[in-house]
C-alpha positions in Angstrom: 0.0 -0.6 0.1 1.9 3.8 -1.0 2.1 6.1 1.0 -0.1 9.4 1.0 1.7 11.8 -1.3 2.4 15.9 -0.8 1.6 17.6 -4.6 2.2 20.6 -5.5 0.9 22.0 -8.7 1.1 25.0 -11.5 4.6 26.6 -9.8 7.5 28.6 -11.9 10.0 26.2 -10.5 13.0 26.7 -10.2 16.1 24.4 -11.4 19.6 25.2 -9.7 21.9 24.2 -12.4 20.5 26.2 -14.8 19.9 29.4 -12.7 16.3 29.6 -14.4 12.5 28.9 -13.5 10.7 26.2 -15.4 6.9 26.6 -16.0 3.4 24.7 -14.6 5.3 22.4 -12.6 4.3 19.7 -11.4 5.8 18.3 -7.7 5.4 15.3 -5.6 6.7 14.6 -2.6 6.8 11.4 -1.2 8.3 9.0 2.3 10.0 12.6 2.5 11.5 12.8 -1.1 10.8 13.4 -4.2 9.6 11.3 -6.3 8.3 13.1 -10.1 8.4 16.1 -11.4 7.2 17.0 -14.3 4.8 19.1 -16.7 1.2 18.6 -14.5 -0.4 17.5 -18.0 1.3 14.4 -18.2 1.1 13.1 -14.4 -1.4 10.6 -13.1 -3.1 11.8 -9.8 -3.9 9.2 -6.6 -7.2 9.5 -4.6 -5.5 9.8 -1.6 -2.6 12.3 -2.9 -3.0 15.9 -0.7 -3.1 18.0 -3.5 -2.1 22.2 -3.4 -2.2 24.3 -5.9 0.6 26.3 -5.9 -1.3 29.4 -7.9 1.9 29.8 -9.9 4.1 31.0 -7.1 7.5 30.3 -7.6 9.3 26.8 -5.8 13.5 26.8 -4.7 15.2 24.1 -2.8 15.2 24.7 1.1 17.5 27.2 1.9 20.3 25.9 4.2 22.3 28.5 7.0 26.9 26.9 7.0 27.5 29.1 9.5 25.6 29.2 14.0 25.8 29.4 17.3 22.5 27.7 18.4 22.3 28.0 21.8 23.1 31.9 22.2 21.9 35.5 21.6 23.3 38.6 19.8 22.8 39.8 23.8 24.8 36.8 24.9 27.5 37.6 21.9 27.5 41.0 23.1 28.2 40.0 26.7 31.6 41.6 28.6 31.2 40.9 32.3 31.2 37.9 32.6 26.6 37.6 33.8 26.9 34.3 31.6 28.6 31.4 34.1 25.5 31.2 36.1 23.5 29.5 33.5 22.3 25.7 33.5 23.9 23.2 29.9 19.6 23.7 29.5 19.3 26.9 29.5 22.0 26.7 26.1 19.7 24.0 24.9 16.1 25.5 25.2 17.8 28.8 23.1 19.2 26.2 20.9 15.8 24.6 20.7 14.5 28.1 19.7 16.8 29.7 17.6 16.2 26.5 14.7 13.2 26.4 14.6 13.0 29.7 13.7 14.7 29.1 10.7 12.1 27.2 9.4 9.9 30.3 8.7 12.9 32.7 7.0 12.5 28.7 4.5 16.2 26.9 5.3 15.9 23.6 6.0 18.9 23.0 7.2 22.0 24.4 9.4 25.7 23.6 10.0 25.9 24.2 13.6 30.3 25.2 13.9 31.3 25.2 17.3 27.9 24.2 19.9 26.9 23.5 23.0 27.1 19.5 23.6 23.8 18.7 23.7 22.5 20.2 20.7 23.1 16.5 19.8 20.4 15.1 21.4 18.9 18.3 19.5 19.7 17.4 16.4 18.0 13.6 17.3 14.6 14.4 18.4 14.4 16.4 15.3 15.5 13.7 13.3 13.3 11.7 15.1 10.2 13.7 14.4 9.3 14.3 18.2 9.4 17.7 17.0 9.4 20.1 14.2 13.0 21.6 12.9 16.0 22.2 10.9 17.7 19.7 10.1 21.1 20.3 12.1 24.8 19.0 11.0 26.8 20.0 14.0 30.9 20.2 15.0 29.7 20.6 18.3 32.7 21.6 20.4 35.5 23.0 18.3 39.3 21.4 18.8 41.6 25.1 19.7 45.1 25.4 21.3 45.4 26.2 24.9 46.2 30.2 25.6 44.9 30.6 22.4 40.8 29.9 23.1 39.9 33.5 22.8 40.6 32.9 18.3 37.2 31.2 20.0 35.7 33.7 22.6 35.6 35.1 25.7 37.1 32.8 28.2 34.3 33.3 29.8 31.1 32.5 27.0 34.1 29.8 26.7 33.4 27.8 30.1 29.5 28.4 30.2 28.2 27.5 26.9 31.2 24.6 26.9 31.5 25.8 22.4 36.0 24.4 23.0 38.4 22.0 24.1 42.0 22.4 23.4 44.9 20.5 22.2 48.4 21.0 20.8 50.1 18.6 19.0 49.8 15.8 16.4 48.6 13.2 18.8 46.5 15.2 20.2 44.1 16.8 16.9 44.3 13.0 15.7 42.9 12.0 19.7 40.5 15.6 19.7 39.6 15.1 16.3 38.4 11.1 17.2 36.6 12.4 20.3 33.6 15.1 18.6 33.1 11.8 16.4 32.3 9.9 18.7 30.0 11.9 20.4 28.5 12.9 17.4 30.5 15.5 15.0 29.2 16.2 11.0 32.5 18.0 11.2 35.3 19.6 12.8 35.4 23.5 13.6 38.5 24.9 14.2 40.0 28.2 14.2 44.3 29.0 12.0 43.5 33.0 12.9 42.5 35.0 16.2 38.7 36.8 16.0 37.3 39.9 15.8 34.4 40.1 18.7 37.5 38.7 21.6 39.5 41.8 22.9 43.1 41.8 23.1 44.1 38.4 23.4 42.5 37.1 20.3 45.0 39.0 17.0 43.4 37.8 13.9 46.7 38.2 12.0 48.5 35.3 14.4 48.2 32.4 13.4 47.0 29.1 15.5 48.2 25.8 14.2 51.1 24.2 12.7 50.8 23.5 9.1 51.9 19.2 10.4 49.2 19.8 12.8 46.4 20.7 10.6 47.6 18.1 8.3 46.6 15.6 11.2 43.5 17.2 11.7 42.0 17.0 8.2 43.6 13.9 7.6 41.6 11.9 10.1 38.0 13.9 9.9 39.0 12.5 6.1 39.4 9.3 7.7 36.8 9.2 9.6 34.3 10.5 6.8 34.7 13.6 8.0 35.8 17.2 7.6 37.4 20.3 9.0 35.9 24.2 8.8 38.1 26.8 9.9 36.9 30.1 11.3 40.1 32.6 9.6 40.2 35.5 8.6 44.0 37.1 8.1 45.6 35.2 5.5 48.9 33.2 7.6 45.6 31.2 8.6 43.5 31.7 5.7 46.7 30.3 3.9 48.2 27.8 6.4 44.7 25.9 5.9 44.2 25.7 2.0 47.7 24.5 1.4 46.8 21.6 3.9 42.9 20.4 2.3 40.7 22.9 4.7 37.1 21.6 3.4 35.5 25.4 3.8 37.5 28.8 5.5 34.6 31.0 7.3 35.0 34.5 6.9 38.5 34.7 4.7 38.8 37.8 5.0 41.8 38.6 4.4 43.8 36.2 1.5 46.3 37.3 -1.0 45.7 37.0 -4.1 47.7 34.4 -4.5 45.5 32.3 -2.0 42.8 32.6 -3.5 44.6 31.2 -6.8 45.3 28.3 -4.4 42.1 28.3 -3.0 41.1 27.9 -6.5 43.3 25.1 -7.1 42.2 23.1 -4.4 38.8 24.1 -4.5 38.3 25.5 -1.3 34.8 26.7 -0.3 34.3 29.6 1.1 31.5 30.5 3.3 31.2 34.4 3.7 29.5 35.5 6.5 28.6 39.4 5.2 26.3 40.7 7.6 28.9 39.2 10.7 32.1 41.1 9.0 29.7 44.1 8.2 27.7 44.3 11.2 30.0 47.5 12.9 29.2 49.1 9.6 24.8 49.5 10.7 25.3 48.5 13.8 23.0 50.0 16.5 24.6 52.9 18.7 23.9 51.4 22.0 25.9 48.0 20.6 29.0 50.3 19.6 28.9 51.4 23.1 28.6 47.8 24.6 32.2 47.1 22.7 35.6 48.2 23.2 37.6 50.7 21.0 40.5 48.2 19.5 36.7 45.8 18.6 35.8 48.1 16.2 37.9 49.3 15.3 39.5 46.2 14.6 36.0 45.2 13.4 36.1 48.2 10.6 39.7 46.5 9.6 37.9 43.6 8.5 34.8 44.3 7.3 36.1 46.6 4.5 38.7 43.4 3.1 36.7 41.0 3.1 33.8 43.1 1.7 36.2 43.8 -1.3 38.2 40.5 -1.7 35.1 37.4 -1.4 34.6 39.7 -4.8 37.1 38.8 -5.9 37.1 35.5 -4.9 33.1 35.2 -5.9 35.1 36.5 -9.7 37.9 33.5 -9.7 35.0 31.3 -9.2 35.7 30.7 -6.0 32.4 29.0 -4.3 30.8 30.8 -2.0 28.1 29.5 0.4 25.9 30.9 2.4 27.0 31.3 6.1 26.4 34.3 8.5 27.1 33.5 11.5 24.7 34.5 13.8 24.3 35.3 15.7 27.2 38.3 15.7 25.0 40.2 13.3 21.4 40.6 15.4 19.9 37.3 16.8 19.1 34.3 14.8 17.9 34.3 11.6 19.6 37.1 9.4 19.6 34.2 6.4 17.4 37.4 4.6 20.3 40.0 5.2 23.7 37.4 3.6 21.3 36.9 1.0 21.3 40.8 0.5 24.5 41.0 1.0 26.1 38.8 -1.2 24.6 40.2 -4.3 25.3 43.4 -2.4 29.0 43.5 -2.1 29.9 40.3 -3.4 28.7 40.7 -7.3 26.6 37.9 -7.1 22.4 38.1 -8.8 20.3 37.0 -6.5 19.2 33.7 -7.8 22.8 33.3 -7.2 23.3 34.4 -3.6 20.0 31.3 -3.8 22.4 28.9 -5.6 25.0 29.9 -2.8 22.5 29.0 -0.1 21.0 25.7 -2.1 23.9 23.9 -3.8 26.9 25.6 -3.0 25.4 24.6 0.2 25.0 21.0 -0.2 28.4 20.9 -1.3 30.1 22.0 1.7 28.9 19.6 3.9 28.9 16.2 1.9 25.1 15.6 0.8 24.8 17.0 -2.7 23.6 13.6 -3.3 20.4 14.4 -1.0 20.0 18.4 -0.7 20.3 21.3 -3.0 18.4 21.2 -6.0 14.4 19.8 -6.4 14.9 16.4 -8.3 13.7 13.5 -8.1 16.0 11.0 -5.5 16.3 13.9 -3.3 15.2 14.9 0.5 12.2 17.1 -0.3 12.9 20.9 0.9 12.1 23.4 -0.9 10.4 27.7 -0.8 7.0 28.6 -2.0 7.2 32.6 -2.9 5.0 34.3 -3.5 6.9 36.7 -5.3 9.9 36.0 -7.4 13.3 36.6 -5.8 15.4 36.8 -9.6 14.5 40.5 -9.3 14.7 41.2 -5.8 16.3 38.9 -3.0 14.6 41.6 0.1 11.5 39.8 -0.8 12.8 36.9 2.0 12.2 39.4 4.5 9.1 39.8 4.5 7.8 36.4 5.9 5.1 37.3 3.8 6.3 36.2 0.6 7.3 32.4 1.9 4.1 30.9 1.0 4.6 27.2 2.8 7.9 25.9 3.8 8.5 21.7 3.7 10.8 20.6 5.1 10.9 16.0 4.2 7.7 16.6 2.4 5.6 17.7 5.3 4.8 21.0 5.1 6.5 22.8 8.2 5.7 27.0 7.9 2.8 28.9 5.8 4.4 32.9 5.7 5.8 32.9 8.7 4.1 30.3 11.7 5.2 27.4 12.3 3.3 23.9 11.8 3.2 21.4 14.2 2.6 18.7 12.0 3.6 16.0 14.1 
């Protein structure tokens, strides 16, 4: 006996490979996958089908944000006074649940956590089991850092409270750390090869944090275990080290030399631009700037200017750029629509290329291109039904009324910004 099918007729469907909309498309979903796609007139309906008339609306693949920190909020990021130390694990896990579910309303059906509270592996499991609605989670869990350089990942009080980082050094230590993360359920490894921007005097964006032999050991062991390494890196000294040692994706990639960008092309390295995070200082409210030490503001402005120039050059050179926000750095979660806008405004993408960054390219980064990133028979049934075409105006994602339906695994999970509790 066949299971019930969800069918959407009369749509303009985006072919992510050609970046063109196909008119009059019918999309059939069954058992969480796309099972038939084509012209409406050639499809035979069944009595048990649930049929939705797409009314000529626009369909794109479910989108992905490849750089989020689900356990915390913008307020937590800016906390410089150790106030978070009192919070227990349940506090971080609650925020992770609340934050992750909001992404469904914006059409983001898959998220990659780049440094997460240990407890998020349980959240991933209960979402996968269908206990609660939520996006598909691909998690790094705790990052791998170096003793004495923890502030590449955040202020020490933040790391102590959120358990986001464990430190090690040397080839053997790195190999052990990778095995440890894998055994705990990490889908990939997160590290930092330079210091960060919002983390104060102790975090130098120009400091290289690993020796090549350590990075090579990290990458090699991750690949042996079937996962990969993503590296936070701002200055060229850390970006170039990550690229030449085989790191899969560079997060931020603010100040590479042109030689390093050329090597990224050669090594087929991905760039996750986090445009909204690197540019936040340019549009941050004055009350937020007042919370930041002068040295952080100065560093942030310098990184922002360099990143915009280099991300545009990287795109021109053909380096594959994937969508990632580093949320909640630029305000609370779900500023993914801003990231889409900045990929167009600052990097030089067309609106549909920006969507490609959050679908097809993102799926390749997380090694799920055979399951996600496009609307094709056999792939997981994630899609977004839009009231308007994004081709001329990427800002339509800022208004939740434009997101008519969001579908994950063949089920409607959100309608016009309202989460559907379908379980």
